[in-house]
C-alpha positions in Angstrom: 57.7 53.3 97.5 57.3 57.1 97.3 56.7 58.8 94.0 56.8 62.6 94.1 54.0 64.0 91.9 53.0 67.5 90.9 49.9 69.4 91.9 46.7 68.9 89.8 46.5 71.3 86.8 43.3 72.9 85.3 41.3 70.5 83.0 42.4 70.6 79.4 39.3 72.5 78.2 39.8 75.2 80.9 43.5 75.6 80.0 42.6 75.8 76.3 40.1 78.6 77.0 42.8 80.6 78.7 45.1 80.1 75.7 42.2 81.0 73.3 42.5 77.9 71.3 41.2 74.3 71.1 43.0 71.9 73.5 44.9 69.1 71.7 44.0 65.6 72.8 46.7 63.8 70.9 50.5 63.8 70.7 52.1 62.3 67.6 49.0 60.1 67.2 48.9 59.1 70.9 46.1 60.0 73.3 47.5 62.4 75.9 46.4 60.1 78.8 48.8 57.5 77.3 51.8 60.0 77.6 54.0 60.0 80.7 56.8 62.5 81.5 59.3 61.5 84.1 61.6 64.2 85.5 64.7 63.6 87.6 64.8 66.0 90.6 68.5 66.8 89.9 67.8 68.8 86.8 67.3 72.5 87.1 63.7 73.7 87.7 62.3 70.2 87.7 59.0 71.3 89.2 58.5 74.0 86.7 59.1 71.5 83.9 56.5 69.2 85.4 54.0 72.0 85.6 54.7 72.9 82.0 53.6 69.7 80.2 50.6 69.8 77.8 47.2 69.6 79.4 46.2 65.9 79.8 49.8 64.7 79.9 50.8 63.0 83.2 54.1 64.1 84.8 56.0 63.0 87.9 59.2 64.2 89.6 61.1 61.3 90.9 61.9 60.7 94.6 65.7 61.0 94.9 65.7 58.3 97.6 64.3 55.6 95.3 65.4 53.7 92.2 64.4 55.6 89.1 63.6 52.5 87.1 61.4 51.1 89.9 59.5 54.3 90.2 58.9 54.5 86.4 57.7 50.9 86.3 55.4 51.4 89.3 53.9 54.6 87.8 53.2 52.9 84.5 51.2 50.2 86.2 48.9 52.9 87.6 48.0 54.4 84.3 44.4 54.0 83.2 45.4 54.0 79.5 48.3 51.8 78.2 51.5 53.7 78.0 52.3 54.8 74.4 54.8 57.6 74.8 57.4 57.9 77.7 59.5 61.0 78.1 62.6 60.7 80.5 64.2 63.9 81.5 67.6 63.6 83.3 71.2 64.7 82.9 73.0 62.8 80.1 76.3 61.7 78.7 77.1 59.3 75.8 75.2 56.1 76.5 73.9 57.1 80.0 71.0 58.8 81.7 72.1 60.0 85.1 69.3 60.0 87.6 69.9 61.3 91.1 69.6 57.7 92.5 71.8 56.1 89.9 72.4 55.9 86.2 70.6 54.0 83.4 73.4 53.1 81.1 75.1 50.3 79.1 76.7 49.0 82.3 73.4 49.0 84.3 70.8 47.9 81.6 71.2 44.2 82.5 70.0 45.0 86.1 66.7 46.6 84.7 66.0 44.4 81.7 62.9 42.7 83.1 61.3 46.0 84.3 62.1 47.9 81.0 60.5 45.1 78.9 57.1 45.8 80.7 57.0 49.5 80.0 55.1 49.2 76.7 53.8 45.7 77.1 50.2 46.7 77.2 50.1 49.2 74.3 48.6 48.3 70.9 50.1 51.4 69.3 53.6 52.1 68.0 55.3 53.2 71.2 57.9 56.0 71.6 60.6 56.5 74.2 62.1 60.0 74.3 65.3 60.6 76.2 66.2 64.2 77.1 69.8 63.8 78.4 72.5 65.8 76.6 74.9 63.9 74.2 73.1 60.6 75.0 73.2 59.3 71.4 76.7 60.4 70.6 79.7 58.1 70.2 79.7 54.3 70.0 78.4 54.0 73.5 75.3 56.2 72.7 74.5 54.2 69.6 74.8 50.9 71.4 72.6 52.2 74.3 69.8 53.3 72.0 69.9 50.1 70.0 69.6 47.9 73.2 66.8 50.1 74.6 64.9 49.7 71.3 65.3 45.9 71.4 64.1 45.8 75.0 61.1 48.1 74.5 60.3 47.6 70.8 59.7 51.4 70.8 61.0 54.1 68.5 63.8 55.7 70.7 64.6 59.3 70.3 67.6 61.1 71.7 70.3 63.7 70.9 74.0 63.7 70.0 74.3 67.2 71.3 72.9 69.4 74.1 69.3 69.2 75.1 67.6 72.3 76.6 67.7 76.0 76.3 68.8 77.6 73.0 70.5 80.3 75.1 72.8 77.6 76.3 73.4 76.2 72.8 70.8 73.5 73.5 67.9 72.2 71.4 64.7 70.2 72.0 64.9 68.4 68.6 66.0 64.9 69.7 67.1 64.2 66.2 68.7 60.8 66.6 66.0 58.2 66.0 66.5 54.4 66.7 64.1 52.0 65.2 64.2 48.3 64.4 65.7 49.3 61.1 68.7 51.1 62.7 69.7 54.6 63.8 69.2 57.7 61.6 69.1 61.4 61.9 65.8 63.2 61.6 65.4 66.9 60.6 62.0 67.5 62.0 61.6 68.1 65.7 60.5 65.3 68.0 56.9 65.4 69.3 56.9 67.4 72.5 55.0 66.7 75.7 55.7 70.3 77.0 54.0 73.5 76.3 55.9 75.8 74.0 56.0 78.6 76.6 57.6 76.2 79.1 60.4 75.3 76.7 61.0 78.9 75.7 61.3 80.0 79.4 63.6 77.1 80.4 67.2 78.4 80.8 69.3 75.3 81.4 70.5 72.1 79.7 70.8 68.5 80.8 74.5 68.1 80.5 76.0 65.9 83.2 78.5 67.4 85.5 78.2 70.7 83.8 78.2 74.0 85.6 77.1 76.7 83.1 76.4 80.4 82.9 72.7 81.1 83.6 72.7 84.9 83.1 74.8 88.0 82.8 73.4 91.3 84.2 74.6 94.7 85.4 75.4 95.0 89.1 75.5 98.8 88.5 72.2 100.5 88.0 70.6 101.0 84.6 71.5 104.3 83.1 74.1 106.3 81.1 77.8 106.0 82.1 80.5 108.3 80.8 84.3 108.3 80.4 85.9 107.4 83.7 82.8 105.7 85.2 83.1 102.1 86.5 80.4 99.6 85.4 80.2 96.4 87.4 78.8 93.3 85.7 77.7 90.0 87.3 78.2 86.6 85.5 76.0 84.1 87.3 76.7 80.3 87.2 74.5 77.4 88.0 76.7 76.4 91.0 79.7 77.6 93.0 82.9 78.2 91.1 86.5 79.1 92.2 88.6 81.7 90.4 92.4 82.1 90.1 93.9 85.0 88.3 91.9 87.6 86.4 89.5 86.3 83.8 88.0 88.9 81.5 84.6 89.6 79.9 85.1 91.1 76.4 82.5 93.8 75.7 81.1 95.4 72.6 81.9 99.1 73.2 82.1 100.7 69.7 85.2 101.2 67.6 87.5 99.6 70.2 86.2 96.6 72.2 87.0 96.7 75.9 87.5 94.1 78.6 85.8 94.0 82.0 88.2 92.5 84.5 87.2 90.1 87.3 87.2 91.7 90.7 85.4 89.4 93.2 83.1 86.4 93.7 85.3 83.3 94.0 83.7 80.6 96.1 80.2 81.7 95.0 78.1 81.3 91.9 78.2 85.1 91.0 81.4 86.6 89.6 81.8 90.4 89.4 83.7 92.0 86.5 84.5 95.8 86.3 84.7 97.8 83.1 86.0 101.4 83.2 84.6 103.6 80.4 87.3 105.0 78.1 87.1 108.1 75.9 85.6 107.1 72.5 83.6 104.2 73.9 80.0 104.3 72.8 76.9 102.0 72.9 73.2 102.4 73.5 72.8 98.9 75.1 76.0 97.4 76.6 76.5 93.7 75.8 79.4 91.3 75.4 80.9 90.3 72.0 79.8 86.7 71.7 78.9 83.5 73.6 82.6 82.9 74.0 83.5 86.3 75.4 84.4 85.1 78.9 88.1 84.7 78.6 90.7 82.9 80.8 93.4 85.5 80.2 97.0 85.1 81.3 96.6 81.6 82.7 93.5 82.4 84.9 91.0 79.7 85.7 87.4 79.2 86.6 87.0 75.8 88.1 84.8 73.5 90.4 84.8 69.9 91.3 83.0 69.2 88.0 83.6 70.7 84.6 82.7 74.4 84.2 81.3 75.5 80.8 82.1 79.2 80.2 79.7 79.6 77.3 77.5 82.7 77.8 73.9 83.2 76.8 74.0 84.4 73.2 74.1 88.2 72.9 70.6 89.7 72.8 69.1 86.5 74.1 67.0 86.1 77.3 69.9 85.7 79.7 72.3 88.2 78.1 73.5 91.4 79.6 71.6 93.6 77.1 68.3 91.7 77.9 68.8 91.8 81.7 70.1 95.4 82.0 69.9 98.8 80.2 73.4 100.3 80.4 74.3 103.1 78.0 77.9 104.1 77.4 78.6 107.8 76.6 75.0 108.3 75.4 74.1 111.3 73.1 73.0 113.5 76.1 76.3 113.0 77.9 78.6 114.4 75.3 81.2 112.3 77.0 83.2 113.4 80.0 85.0 116.8 80.1 88.7 116.3 80.5 90.4 119.0 82.7 93.4 120.7 81.3 96.8 119.1 81.9 98.9 121.3 84.3 101.8 118.9 84.5 105.2 120.7 84.1 106.9 119.9 80.8 109.4 117.0 80.8 112.9 118.3 80.3 114.6 114.9 80.2 116.9 114.5 77.1 115.3 112.3 74.5 116.3 108.7 74.3 118.2 108.2 71.0 118.3 104.3 71.3 116.8 102.8 68.1 113.3 101.4 69.0 112.8 97.7 69.0 110.2 96.6 66.5 107.0 95.7 68.4 105.4 92.4 67.5 101.8 93.0 66.6 98.8 91.0 65.5 96.3 93.3 63.8 92.7 92.2 62.9 91.6 93.6 59.6 88.0 94.6 58.8 87.4 91.5 56.7 88.6 89.2 59.6 92.0 88.6 58.1 95.0 89.1 60.4 98.1 91.2 59.7 101.2 89.9 61.3 103.9 92.5 62.1 106.2 90.1 63.7 109.0 92.5 64.6 111.6 90.4 66.4 109.1 87.6 67.1 109.4 84.4 65.2 106.6 82.2 66.4 102.8 82.3 66.7 101.3 80.2 69.5 97.7 78.9 69.4 95.7 77.6 72.4 92.1 76.7 72.9 90.5 78.9 75.6 86.8 77.9 75.4 84.6 75.5 73.5 81.1 74.1 73.6 81.1 72.3 70.2 79.5 68.9 69.8 81.2 68.1 66.5 84.9 67.6 65.7 86.3 70.3 63.4 89.7 71.0 61.9 91.2 74.5 61.9 93.6 75.6 59.2 95.6 78.8 58.6 96.3 80.3 55.1 98.8 83.0 54.1 97.2 85.5 51.7 98.8 87.8 49.1 97.3 91.0 50.7 94.7 92.4 53.0 91.9 91.6 50.6 92.5 87.9 51.1 93.7 87.2 47.5 95.6 83.9 47.2 97.9 83.4 44.2 95.9 86.0 42.3 92.5 84.4 43.2 90.1 86.8 44.8 87.8 85.5 47.7 84.7 83.9 46.2 86.3 83.3 42.8 86.2 79.9 41.1 89.8 79.0 41.9 89.9 80.4 45.4 89.1 77.2 47.4 91.7 75.1 45.5 94.4 77.9 46.0 93.6 78.2 49.7 93.8 74.4 50.4 97.1 74.2 48.5 98.7 76.8 50.8 96.9 75.7 54.0 98.7 74.8 57.3 96.8 72.6 59.7 96.6 74.3 63.1 94.8 71.5 64.9 91.6 69.5 65.1 89.3 70.4 68.0 87.6 67.4 69.7 84.0 67.6 71.0 83.6 69.8 74.1 84.3 67.8 77.2 86.4 65.1 75.5 89.7 65.0 77.3 89.4 68.7 78.0 92.5 68.7 80.2 94.9 67.8 77.4 96.4 71.3 77.6 97.4 71.2 73.9 99.0 74.1 72.0 100.5 74.7 68.6 103.5 76.8 67.8 103.6 78.0 64.1 106.3 79.8 62.1 105.4 83.4 61.2 106.1 85.3 58.0 107.0 88.9 58.9 104.5 91.6 57.9 102.2 89.3 56.1 98.5 88.5 56.1 96.7 85.4 57.2 93.2 84.1 57.5 91.8 81.1 59.3 89.2 78.6 58.2 87.3 75.8 59.7 86.7 72.4 58.1 83.6 70.4 59.1 82.8 66.8 58.1 86.3 66.0 57.1 89.9 67.1 57.1 92.3 68.9 54.8 93.6 65.5 53.8 90.1 64.2 53.0 89.3 67.1 50.8 92.6 67.1 48.9 92.1 63.4 48.3 88.7 64.1 46.8 86.7 63.1 49.9 84.2 65.0 52.0 84.5 68.2 54.0 83.2 71.7 54.1 85.4 74.8 54.4 84.2 78.0 56.1 86.6 81.0 55.8 87.1 83.9 58.1 86.5 86.4 55.4 82.8 86.5 54.4 83.5 87.1 50.7 85.0 83.7 50.4 81.9 81.9 51.7 78.9 81.0 49.5 76.5 82.5 52.1 78.7 85.7 52.4 78.8 85.2 56.2 81.9 85.4 58.4 82.2 82.5 60.8 85.5 83.3 62.4 85.8 86.6 64.2 89.2 87.9 65.5 89.2 90.1 68.7 92.1 92.2 69.8 93.2 91.4 73.4 96.5 93.3 73.3 99.1 94.3 70.7 100.4 90.8 70.3 97.4 88.7 71.3 94.2 87.9 69.5 91.1 85.8 70.3 89.5 83.9 67.4 85.8 83.1 67.9 84.5 80.3 65.7 80.8 80.5 65.2 78.5 77.6 64.1 78.0 77.2 60.3 74.5 76.4 59.2 73.3 73.2 60.7 76.9 72.2 61.8 77.6 71.5 65.4 81.2 72.7 65.1 81.4 76.3 66.4 81.4 78.2 69.7 85.2 77.6 69.9 87.7 80.2 70.9 91.4 80.2 70.2 94.0 82.6 71.6 96.8 83.6 69.3 100.0 85.1 70.8 103.0 86.4 68.9 106.4 85.8 70.5 109.4 83.5 70.7 107.9 80.3 72.0 110.2 77.3 71.4 108.9 74.7 69.0 108.4 71.3 70.7 111.1 68.8 69.8 109.7 66.5 67.0 106.9 68.9 65.9 108.6 70.9 63.2 106.9 69.2 60.2 103.4 68.9 61.9 100.6 70.8 60.1 102.7 71.7 57.1 100.9 69.2 54.8 97.7 67.3 54.8 99.2 64.1 56.2 101.7 65.6 58.6 101.1 63.8 61.9 104.8 62.8 61.9 107.8 63.1 64.3 110.9 64.9 63.0 114.1 64.1 64.7 116.4 64.9 61.7 117.9 67.9 63.5 119.3 65.8 66.3 122.0 63.1 66.8 122.1 60.2 69.2 118.8 59.5 70.9 115.8 61.3 72.3 113.9 60.5 75.5 110.2 60.1 75.0 107.5 60.7 77.6 104.1 59.5 76.4 100.6 59.5 77.7 97.9 57.3 76.1 94.2 58.0 76.5 91.4 55.7 75.2 87.7 56.1 74.6 86.8 53.1 72.5 85.3 49.6 72.7 88.3 48.2 70.7 91.6 47.3 72.2 93.7 49.2 69.7 97.5 49.5 69.4 99.5 52.5 68.2 102.9 52.2 66.6 105.5 54.2 64.7 107.7 53.5 61.7 110.6 55.2 59.9 109.9 57.1 56.7 112.4 58.5 54.2 110.6 61.8 53.5 107.5 63.8 54.6 105.4 62.3 51.9 105.6 58.9 53.7 108.0 56.9 51.5 109.5 53.8 53.1 112.5 51.6 52.2 111.6 48.1 51.2 114.1 46.0 53.2 113.9 43.2 50.5 114.6 45.3 47.4 116.0 48.5 48.8 113.4 50.4 46.7 111.3 53.3 47.9 107.6 52.6 48.2 105.0 55.4 48.4 101.7 55.2 50.4 99.3 53.1 48.2 102.1 51.1 46.5 101.9 47.3 46.6 103.8 46.1 49.6 103.7 49.4 51.5 102.1 47.9 54.6 104.7 45.1 54.9 107.6 47.5 54.3 106.2 50.1 56.8 105.9 47.4 59.5 109.4 46.2 58.8 110.6 49.7 59.5 108.7 50.1 62.7 110.3 51.1 66.0 110.0 48.8 69.0 107.3 50.8 70.7 103.7 49.6 70.9 101.2 51.8 72.7 97.8 50.8 74.1 95.6 51.7 77.1 92.6 50.9 79.2 89.2 52.4 78.2 88.4 55.7 80.0 91.8 56.0 81.6 95.3 57.3 81.0 98.4 55.1 80.6 102.0 56.4 80.7 105.0 55.2 78.8 108.7 56.2 78.6 111.0 55.2 75.8 114.3 56.0 74.1 114.2 56.6 70.3 117.0 57.0 67.8 117.4 60.6 66.5 118.3 61.7 63.0 115.1 60.3 61.3 111.4 60.9 60.5 108.7 58.7 62.1 105.1 58.3 61.0 102.4 56.5 62.9 99.9 53.6 62.4 96.9 52.2 64.3 96.1 48.5 64.6 92.4 48.1 65.2 91.4 45.8 68.0 94.6 43.8 67.7 98.4 43.8 68.0 101.4 44.3 65.8 102.4 40.7 66.5 99.1 39.5 64.9 99.9 41.5 61.8 103.4 40.2 61.3 103.0 36.5 62.1 102.8 33.8 59.5 99.0 33.5 59.9 97.4 35.9 57.4 93.9 34.9 58.4 94.1 36.6 61.8 95.4 40.0 60.5 93.6 42.9 62.1 92.9 46.1 60.2 95.7 48.7 60.2 95.4 52.4 59.4 98.3 54.7 58.6 98.7 58.5 58.8 98.8 58.6 55.0 95.3 58.3 53.4 96.8 56.6 50.3 98.0 53.7 52.5 94.5 53.1 54.0 92.1 50.5 52.5 89.1 53.0 52.9 91.0 56.0 51.7 90.0 58.0 54.8 91.9 60.0 57.4 92.3 58.1 60.6 94.8 60.3 62.4 94.4 64.0 63.3 96.7 66.6 64.7 95.3 67.8 68.1 98.3 69.8 69.1 102.1 69.8 68.9 103.0 66.1 69.3 99.4 65.2 70.2 97.6 62.8 67.8 94.0 61.6 67.8 93.0 58.3 66.1 89.7 57.0 64.7 89.4 53.2 64.6 86.2 52.7 62.5 86.2 52.1 58.8 85.1 54.9 56.5 85.7 57.4 59.2 83.2 55.9 61.6 81.8 58.3 64.1 84.8 60.7 63.4 85.3 61.5 67.0 89.1 60.8 66.8 89.3 60.0 70.5 89.4 56.3 70.2 93.1 56.6 71.1 94.9 59.9 71.9 98.7 59.9 72.2 100.4 62.9 73.8 104.2 63.0 73.6 107.1 65.1 74.7 110.8 64.6 73.7 114.1 65.5 75.2 117.3 65.1 73.0 120.2 63.3 74.7 122.8 64.8 72.3 123.4 68.1 70.4 121.3 69.6 67.6 123.0 69.0 64.2 
């Protein structure tokens, strides 16, 4: 067997003399010669990482032609000191470390059980196993993986639910998920590191499986001062080759008006070139882009590869950002701007057009991040997700305000009654799943506009609008800074054109929801059939066919990411609050009333939806029109088991309405028009709402009433 090792480094004492401090001989209580770092050759800059470990720590880069587990086991046997701390660095995903020669995951652990049990067999200390793959501890798969590794090794196992690696790529080295024999918990202090601080600070990538990301942005044009009319070319460099269709844009910070650099070349390479032409009035001493989500897929353009492409940019002012890599000045003080020659064009003698002008639909961002809607003849506002790198599910809501200051029903932002007033008037736009989770759903929401009014958006973390209104958990962060306790704006609107805005959602405190971009466009987009009531209230994941007669044809896609074999169904309700007709008494029962579950199931439609884990299942059905339908989830069971005579085998059932659920928690979220996400664990579980996803479209067979 071949094990690829790094070159010898200076002795610890010599290295310490260079650093001007005493060399450490212990790591988290372990002697450094009992610490082993194993690095997969598939991660970026693997040799540099190996060379950057602490003096005295042993490090190897694996041979890609050999089994990773076999190499790790063989290396451990050669150590002169019993292994006490093992650091594994490889690409990750929930419940899996992806080595170049194969993965170590829930599905492969059984093949390596005997070897893994020997890793810490000789140590007399409390061993530690640190896993550096991105998202490794997230979801049910991640939690189960860590638990089984802990049982096999009897070590404290540390991993992360989010990105691991460079902070410029929204990563962290914390490894905050800690699995012990007592269970899994989150730890605020950073994990003990085997790497030198300078090595971690210089590292520019993450360990996200299948992820192509942006490594740097720099000027292709030379450093210097550029004036009105000059072209500035900017290169966005990716970690691998990407392909471009259309004209993506890079949104720049250029003073009073933010400009866009348009894509001009580079498809089929890892370096895309964007061109910005300086306009009169543009001004900055150090050109940079607006935010980490400033790379926009405008007008249907795409940047793709054979694996997912993450468009998140290095944070402005950070090591890989445009302002750090280049020194480009726009209309600097010495230039005075460009001199515009006099216009010698002959005057236009065409008679003036006396046709009354058509009111132009406009979305106007206000200075406090509210949005003014001058709808003109437009009647709808369409919202789509254009970029995201969040590792936490969040819900986005929209709130109409009284005026441009953000006042709601007389309550000023930051006042005692503001939050309650905002939640009372809120419309749910949609929930955003974790980045990478079913990213090809292609969801959108179409909202009704109110002409010449003001809106603001807000993000909810740790819960939903329904949870908060029911007295449960959830934190609200508003677009306008004055409404937030820390007086910081977390949602920034950016003007793309007169009727189109981009909304950038930034992380809030320690939250992992953020770095999400929405595009809002004003127009006359048709509302999806069945979606007219969705988002209007807290529990509004319902289908509205009341405006139609006859039947509707349903086309349904079911996606599943869960250990449980769940079933989704629908039932007829009498109103949007979820009342059902008791077939025995004829009385109306509200969610939470005795007998509600039985009455709801008695009013169900003959449509049961399920799917295979990790795949998509398609259905078609014909449903009666002229009614309202709500939804329910049967956890790891069937409707038949719920309605048979044997009450002992009844699986748990959760409804769209919180009042009907035994745990009082939200188990259904609105992901887009006619797209629902379900959570199957009691108490909200891991709150990923991807255990089942149902995406629907409907075509009426008869006329609108």
